[in-house]
Steps between C-alpha positions, in 0.01 A plus 500: 500500500491644150292333232713472183198568278414832672638785286449766766701293748790502255479879471506528879802271508681723250405808704640335814828418326523857371431640848779282641734620223532144370518545121612142428195361681273753326638390163452133593138572591458692173627193313237287672227749412606508135491117486171459686305791348634565148318773311290596801494849654663369818815427299524864393420622852779280636744606227427867567565462873839341439588761237422774755752355745767521230420864423368412154192720531427520128483123457308474829245752370467301177434181696243669725327665201477160329350347814257791535381460141450125548319541832269761351428281196418207730267717712706431810385640831542874554740423785730298271489767229567767763799306631649472151435870441668588830809298405503671160479837677791411726713393203416823316572704815843347559569519127439874509177518295299682765199582280456134402558399862225731619255366241566137596494566875180706476335219307611254769334699780191558285461123467608418857490782754680270743817468291747641751799484267325708235400762758856506636653557157241767418614667821861488383395657170314775686806572714716529189255757363506691830137415577544419869128498578436253216795290615371493855157386383653224287721378786202507738310281254797264469536462879126460539497223239804324648583568866835322454627717212801648679631719218159661455503595869845655463393710201173592673711633787723691261205659319327590830825649635546713188139616532565605859288231667743383767249279681414299187866488397604364838229232495599390150872486580425298814286259297783464249749417776264243653475327163861542386728585794808433287342597168640716226359820651541415870778753558300781336184403687683508835657835415154640429378382842769694690 
């Protein structure tokens, strides 16, 4: 059962609503966060998450940057600062500011080498630049940090395949399918296993 005074639990609740594609519930949870934690970094972190789901990456980045500034000023834990930096990097990435995305994501992994999302998005950036070896390394770090990160396994397989490492590609595509048998990339993963 969720404790109503636990800000991280509210963020997890928003993330769960977003993952289920339930924007009304995510907005309801955001309303609760804004009432319970006014002026606190968690409010900006929650606002940024909901803005991301609506494709408002600029306003999401502003919210995450505000949270990051507040967390840094309050000497929050490196993990919390890294998480805010990773979200900022994701907002910048999806908003098309790849240089700013790379800076924020790199800072996230500097502060928390186990931040799978930041490694994953650094891998996506590397792929966009054509740096397949760098992408593979980033996706390996993401899957090592979070063994349930299905998308990172898919992209690890794609990078390994493009690099000519069929054995690693096959293993990654199989891992993806175990985690997400009906996921977004399931058809492509199966095609790569034939």
